[in-house]
C-alpha positions as CSV (number, residue, x, y, z in Angstrom):
1,M,15.9,-15.9,-37.5
2,E,16.1,-17.6,-40.9
3,N,15.1,-14.4,-42.6
4,H,17.7,-12.3,-40.8
5,T,21.1,-11.4,-42.2
6,K,24.4,-12.4,-40.5
7,T,24.7,-8.8,-39.2
8,D,21.2,-9.0,-37.7
9,K,22.0,-12.3,-36.1
10,L,25.2,-11.0,-34.6
11,L,23.3,-7.9,-33.2
12,L,20.5,-10.1,-31.8
13,L,23.1,-12.4,-30.2
14,G,24.9,-9.4,-28.7
15,N,21.6,-8.0,-27.3
16,K,20.9,-11.4,-25.7
17,I,24.3,-11.6,-24.1
18,V,24.0,-8.0,-22.8
19,L,20.5,-8.6,-21.4
20,T,21.6,-11.9,-19.8
21,I,24.5,-10.1,-18.1
22,C,22.1,-7.4,-16.9
23,I,19.7,-10.0,-15.5
24,L,22.5,-11.7,-13.6
25,I,23.8,-8.4,-12.3
26,V,20.2,-7.7,-10.8
27,M,19.3,-11.3,-9.8
28,L,22.6,-12.4,-8.1
29,P,22.5,-9.9,-5.3
30,L,18.8,-10.6,-4.7
31,L,19.4,-14.3,-4.7
32,Y,22.4,-13.9,-2.3
33,I,20.2,-11.8,0.1
34,L,17.4,-14.4,-0.1
35,L,19.6,-17.4,0.7
36,A,21.6,-15.4,3.3
37,S,18.3,-14.8,5.3
38,F,18.1,-18.6,5.8
39,L,21.7,-19.7,6.1
40,D,23.9,-19.6,9.3
41,P,26.2,-16.5,8.9
42,N,29.2,-18.6,9.9
43,V,28.4,-21.2,7.2
44,L,27.8,-18.4,4.7
45,L,31.3,-16.8,5.4
46,S,33.3,-20.0,5.6
47,K,31.6,-22.3,3.1
48,G,29.4,-20.1,1.0
49,F,26.0,-21.4,0.0
50,S,25.0,-24.7,1.5
51,L,22.2,-27.1,0.7
52,N,22.5,-28.9,4.0
53,P,19.3,-28.6,6.0
54,A,21.3,-28.3,9.2
55,D,22.8,-25.0,8.0
56,W,19.4,-23.5,7.4
57,S,17.2,-21.7,9.9
58,L,14.0,-19.5,10.1
59,E,15.3,-17.8,13.3
60,G,15.7,-14.5,11.6
61,Y,12.1,-14.4,10.3
62,K,10.8,-15.6,13.7
63,R,12.6,-12.8,15.5
64,I,11.1,-10.2,13.0
65,F,7.5,-11.4,13.4
66,Q,8.0,-11.4,17.2
67,D,9.0,-7.7,17.2
68,D,6.1,-5.4,17.6
69,L,8.0,-2.4,16.2
70,M,8.9,-4.2,13.0
71,I,5.3,-5.4,12.5
72,R,4.0,-1.9,13.2
73,G,6.4,-0.4,10.7
74,F,5.3,-2.8,8.0
75,I,1.6,-1.9,8.6
76,N,2.5,1.8,8.7
77,S,4.4,1.5,5.4
78,I,1.4,-0.2,3.7
79,I,-1.0,2.6,5.0
80,Y,1.3,5.4,3.9
81,S,2.0,3.8,0.5
82,V,-1.6,3.1,-0.3
83,G,-2.8,6.4,0.9
84,F,-0.1,8.3,-1.0
85,T,-0.8,6.3,-4.2
86,L,-4.6,7.1,-4.0
87,V,-3.9,10.8,-3.4
88,T,-1.3,11.0,-6.1
89,V,-3.4,9.3,-8.7
90,A,-6.4,11.4,-8.0
91,V,-4.6,14.7,-8.0
92,T,-2.6,13.8,-11.1
93,I,-5.6,12.7,-13.2
94,F,-7.8,15.7,-12.1
95,A,-4.9,18.1,-12.9
96,A,-3.8,16.5,-16.2
97,Y,-7.2,16.0,-17.8
98,P,-8.2,19.7,-18.1
99,L,-4.7,20.5,-19.4
100,S,-5.3,18.1,-22.3
101,I,-8.6,19.6,-23.4
102,E,-8.4,21.9,-26.4
103,G,-10.0,25.3,-25.9
104,F,-9.5,25.2,-22.1
105,K,-8.6,28.8,-21.2
106,G,-5.6,29.3,-19.1
107,K,-4.2,25.9,-19.4
108,N,-0.8,27.3,-20.7
109,V,-0.6,29.5,-17.6
110,F,-1.2,26.5,-15.3
111,M,1.3,24.4,-17.2
112,V,4.0,27.0,-16.8
113,F,3.2,27.3,-13.1
114,F,3.6,23.5,-12.8
115,L,6.8,23.4,-14.8
116,I,8.4,26.2,-12.6
117,T,8.1,23.9,-9.6
118,M,10.2,21.2,-11.4
119,F,13.2,23.5,-11.4
120,F,12.7,25.6,-8.2
121,N,11.5,24.8,-4.8
122,G,11.6,26.3,-1.4
123,G,14.0,23.7,0.1
124,L,13.8,21.6,3.2
125,I,13.5,24.2,5.9
126,P,10.7,26.2,4.3
127,T,8.9,23.0,3.5
128,Y,9.3,21.9,7.1
129,L,8.0,25.1,8.4
130,V,4.9,24.9,6.1
131,V,4.2,21.4,7.3
132,K,4.6,22.6,10.9
133,D,2.3,25.6,10.4
134,L,-0.4,23.4,8.9
135,G,-0.3,21.2,12.0
136,M,0.8,18.1,10.1
137,L,3.9,17.3,12.0
138,N,3.9,13.8,13.5
139,T,0.8,12.9,11.5
140,I,0.1,10.6,8.5
141,W,-0.6,13.7,6.4
142,A,3.0,14.8,6.6
143,I,4.0,11.8,4.7
144,I,1.1,11.7,2.2
145,L,0.4,15.3,1.2
146,P,3.6,17.2,0.6
147,G,4.9,15.0,-2.2
148,A,1.6,13.9,-3.7
149,I,1.9,16.2,-6.7
150,N,4.5,15.2,-9.2
151,V,4.7,17.4,-12.3
152,W,6.4,14.7,-14.4
153,N,3.3,12.4,-13.7
154,I,1.0,15.2,-14.8
155,I,2.9,15.6,-18.0
156,L,2.7,11.8,-18.7
157,A,-1.0,11.7,-18.0
158,R,-1.7,14.9,-20.1
159,T,0.2,13.3,-23.0
160,F,-1.8,10.1,-22.7
161,F,-5.1,12.0,-22.6
162,K,-4.1,13.9,-25.7
163,G,-3.5,10.7,-27.5
164,L,-7.1,9.4,-27.0
165,P,-9.3,9.5,-30.1
166,K,-11.0,12.9,-30.5
167,E,-13.9,11.2,-32.3
168,L,-14.9,9.6,-29.0
169,F,-15.3,13.0,-27.4
170,Q,-17.1,14.5,-30.3
171,A,-19.6,11.6,-30.5
172,A,-20.2,11.9,-26.7
173,K,-20.9,15.6,-27.0
174,I,-23.3,15.0,-29.9
175,D,-25.2,12.6,-27.7
176,G,-25.4,15.3,-25.0
177,A,-22.8,14.0,-22.5
178,S,-21.4,16.6,-20.1
179,E,-17.6,16.9,-19.5
180,L,-18.0,15.1,-16.2
181,K,-19.8,12.2,-17.9
182,I,-17.2,12.1,-20.7
183,F,-14.4,11.9,-18.0
184,L,-16.1,9.2,-16.0
185,K,-17.6,7.1,-18.8
186,I,-14.9,7.4,-21.5
187,V,-11.7,8.8,-20.2
188,L,-11.2,6.8,-17.1
189,P,-12.0,3.3,-18.5
190,L,-9.5,4.0,-21.3
191,S,-6.8,5.4,-18.9
192,K,-6.0,2.2,-17.0
193,P,-2.4,2.0,-18.4
194,I,-1.4,5.4,-17.3
195,I,-3.3,5.2,-14.0
196,F,-1.5,2.0,-13.1
197,V,1.9,3.4,-14.1
198,I,1.4,6.4,-11.9
199,A,0.1,4.2,-9.1
200,L,3.2,2.0,-9.4
201,Y,5.6,4.9,-9.4
202,A,3.9,6.4,-6.4
203,F,3.7,3.2,-4.4
204,V,7.3,2.2,-5.0
205,G,8.6,5.7,-4.3
206,Q,6.7,6.0,-1.0
207,W,7.5,2.4,0.0
208,N,11.2,3.0,-0.4
209,S,11.1,6.5,1.2
210,Y,12.3,7.1,4.7
211,F,13.7,10.7,4.6
212,D,10.3,12.5,5.0
213,A,9.3,10.1,7.9
214,M,12.7,10.8,9.6
215,I,12.1,14.6,9.3
216,Y,8.3,14.8,10.1
217,L,7.6,11.9,12.5
218,E,8.7,11.9,16.1
219,D,6.4,9.2,17.5
220,Q,8.1,5.7,17.1
221,E,4.7,4.1,16.6
222,L,4.2,6.1,13.4
223,Q,7.5,5.1,11.8
224,P,7.4,3.2,8.6
225,L,9.2,0.0,7.9
226,Q,12.1,1.8,6.1
227,L,13.0,3.8,9.2
228,V,13.1,0.6,11.2
229,L,15.3,-1.0,8.5
230,R,17.5,2.1,8.5
231,S,18.3,1.6,12.2
232,I,19.1,-2.0,11.6
233,L,21.2,-1.7,8.4
234,I,22.9,1.7,8.7
235,Q,23.1,2.3,12.4
236,N,23.6,-1.4,13.1
237,Q,20.9,-1.3,15.8
238,V,18.8,-4.4,16.2
239,Q,15.6,-4.0,18.1
240,P,15.9,-5.1,21.8
241,G,13.0,-7.4,21.5
242,M,14.6,-9.4,18.8
243,I,17.7,-10.6,20.7
244,S,17.6,-11.7,24.3
245,D,20.1,-10.3,26.7
246,Q,21.1,-13.8,27.7
247,L,22.7,-14.6,24.4
248,A,26.4,-14.4,24.0
249,M,27.9,-11.6,22.0
250,A,28.9,-14.0,19.1
251,E,25.3,-15.4,18.9
252,M,23.9,-11.9,19.0
253,S,26.2,-10.9,16.1
254,K,25.2,-13.9,14.1
255,L,21.5,-13.4,14.8
256,A,21.7,-9.7,13.8
257,E,23.1,-10.6,10.5
258,K,20.2,-13.0,9.8
259,I,17.7,-10.4,10.9
260,K,19.2,-7.9,8.5
261,Y,18.8,-10.1,5.5
262,A,15.4,-11.3,6.5
263,S,14.3,-7.7,7.0
264,I,15.4,-6.8,3.4
265,V,13.5,-9.8,2.0
266,I,10.3,-9.0,3.9
267,S,10.5,-5.3,2.9
268,S,10.8,-6.3,-0.8
269,L,7.9,-8.8,-0.9
270,P,5.1,-6.3,-1.5
271,L,6.8,-4.8,-4.6
272,L,7.7,-8.2,-6.0
273,I,4.1,-9.5,-5.5
274,M,2.5,-6.3,-7.0
275,Y,4.6,-5.9,-10.1
276,P,3.3,-9.0,-12.1
277,F,-0.3,-7.6,-11.8
278,F,0.8,-4.2,-13.0
279,Q,3.2,-5.4,-15.7
280,K,0.8,-5.4,-18.7
281,Y,-0.4,-1.9,-17.9
282,F,3.1,-0.7,-17.1
283,E,4.4,-1.7,-20.5
284,K,1.7,0.3,-22.2
285,G,1.9,3.3,-20.0
286,V,5.7,3.8,-20.2
287,M,5.4,4.1,-24.0
288,V,3.2,7.2,-23.6
289,G,4.5,9.9,-26.0
290,S,7.3,7.7,-27.2
291,I,6.5,8.2,-30.9
292,K,6.2,12.0,-30.5
């Protein structure tokens, strides 16, 4: 800071203030939801936040973990998200790498074909009919396969592959390495940043998705966590197993509020836990093509 001019110092100070405000805008709602999941709803509405242990309770979390549908939805979401991520990463990498190779015949044609799908698609009804004709309705494949290919991810991965040093490929070819060996031994080990970025995008997108499951899944046992949360948060329907019929209406309303907040916290945990491990790769991967 000593070497900066007054103008630079003012700009840096302004940036810090703006960033601090942005952090507070993001953190305050999250903190509110976290604390509200433990506090008595009456205390939260009348007093606000309270540090009195008598006003705190784990009842909302207990009810969630006692509900089979909520636990099953959580397991389904993990299965769908992990499966979707693996398929998306595999398809993206295998599509993007050939498109980055110089001299690969027909790559421009394939690229134009991919780009067209970014601007035009068949719509919901034709997609539903295709999924139905393929026999994927009410199966895990209806969630994983239709959205596995993302053209933007392919463009990112292709740009990353083009930025790898060409000397590595030339040296490998001189040593007699095949294209498959170059891909497995050189390209993949150097592609961790873009692989982790695509994986993070895919996992977060699938974890937060509920629309495809609502359209393609009829069996309640196959529903992901987001559909269960949708019924709680939007339709205001708490699962029957969470609240006993013997409770009074006022107690039911209070417990329903705690269950809502606790459900949001639990659904956010996987993403909060996963991001720190992906952060260093994410920062590198999102800069792909930034200079160009």
